[in-house]
N, C-alpha and C positions, 0 to 999 in steps of 0.2 A: 637471210633473215628468217628467224624462227616463225612457225605457223601462228603462234599466239601473237607475235608482233604484227603480222599481216592483219589478223582479225581485229586487234585493238586499234591499229592505225586506221583501218578502213572505217570502223565504227566512229572513231574520233573525227575523221575528216567529214563524214556525213552528218555529224550531229552538232556542228558549230551553232552557237546561239548568242544573241545579243539581247539586252533588255535595259530598261531604265529603272534604276533603283527606286526612285521616287514613286513610280507607278506600283511597284511591288509593295512598298511600305503602305501606300494608301489602300490597296486591296487587303493587305494583311491587317490593318488597323481595325476594320469592322469586326473581325473575329477576335483579335488579341485584346482589344480594350475591355471585353467582357470577361476574359479569363486571365489577364496579366495585370498585376498590380504595380509593376515597375513602369515608370513613365517611358513613353516611346522615345524621348530624347536620350535616355540612358541606353536603351537598346541600340539606338542609332550610333551612339558613340562607340559601343562595343563593336558593331559591324564595321565602323570606320577603322578602328584599331586592328581588327582581325583581318581586314582585306589584304589580298596580295597586291603588291605595288603595280603589277602588270595587268590587273583586272579591276573592274569597277566595284564600288562598294555594293555589297549584297550578292555578288556573284557566288553562286552556290556549288559549282562543280569543281571543288578543290579538295585534294588530299595532300596533307603536309606531314611528312615524317619528322619525328622529334629526335631521332637518333641517326647520326651520319652514316654509320655502318649499315643500318637497316635500309636507309635511302639508297645507298650504293647497291645493295643486293637487289632491291626492287627495280632499280634502273637497269641493272644487268639482265634481269628476267623480262622486264616489260619493254625495254628499249628506251632510248633517250628522247625520242620525239615528243612524248607526252609531258616531259618535265619542263617547267618554267625556270627552274634554278636547281641547286643541288638537292633540295628537299621537297619540292612542290610539284604535284601533277595537276594539270588542267585536264580533267576527264570529260569535258565537253557537254555531257548530258547525264541525266539521272540513271538511265539504264547502264551506260558504260561505267559510271562511277560505282554503281552497285556491284557490277561484275568484277571490277578491279579490286574493290574493297574485299569482296568474297575471296578472290584469289590470294591477295596479299595476307589476309588474316588467316585463312585456312591452309594454304599451301606453303607460304613463307613464314607463317607463325609470327607475324608482326601485328601488334595491337597498340603500340604507342604512336598514334596518328591523330592529327586534328583535322576535322572534316567539315566541309560546307561553309556557308556564309559566316557562321559564328565560331568556326574552328572548334567544334565540340570534340573533346577528347574521346576517342573510341574505347579506350581502356576503362575510363572512369564513368562514362555516361552512356549507358546502354539504351538503345532504341532500335526499331526495325531498320535494317541497312539503308533502304531507300529514303527514310525520313531524314537522315543526315544531309541529304542533297535536295530536300524540299525547303524552300525559304520559309514558308509558313510554319512547318513542323519544327524546324531548327530554331526559329524565332521563339516559339513556345517553350522549347527545351532550354534555350538560353535564359528566357524569362524565369522559368521555374528554378533554374540554378541560382540566378541572381536573387530571387525571393528567398531561397534557402540561406544564401550568404547574408542577406540583410537580417533575416530572422535570427541567425546565429551570432552575428558580429555587430549588429547595429547598422544604422543607415548613414554611411560615410563613404567617401571616395576610396578610403583604404579597404573597406569591405567590397566595393565594386571591383577594385584591382585584384582581389582574391579570385576573380573569375579566371585570371590567367594562371595564378599559382598562389598557394596559401602562405608560402614563405615570404615575409616582407622584403627580404634581401633580393629575392628573385623577382618579385612583382613591382619593385620600385621603378624600373624602367617602363613597365606597363602603365603605372600611375602617371609617370611623366608624359607618356603618349596621350593619355586621356586628358591631362591638363592642357597640353598643346592644342589638341583638337577643340576643346571647350573655349580656349582663348581665341582661337580662329573663328569660332561661330558667333562671338559677341560683337 
């Protein structure tokens, strides 16, 4: 096993974390209600759609590759133990996530990744690396992006679905997931 594998695996095993999504949302509401004009319910729907099936809603220590070949290269260099599936790393804590992001983006030259609770795309939405893995800061970034989409395209579910992709053909499945979640909440 390569040295970087040993270091990453050790940090990962030491940094396991569990939390309740509702507690985080309640703590975040105090800050976000004053700076986010998008209703909390919409942000929650985005978090539910963006979650990894093997992690709770709001789990922020996720790196998901959008290109299969890039994911394969990352898995080859980092080892398979951190991967939840072919494209997703559970990096366990903010410090390890930031280190992996730095390595993958600088050394492997990969930038087409979705990061954190709201799967914010690293290529399209720049912020300090550790902020992608902070629930509160990624919540605010997701809110800001949704505000921009609503301002540019109007207030509709089609506009909200552009959070995933601007092409309606691509984001149709995303819109269906939003609809399914909303029907389940009623």
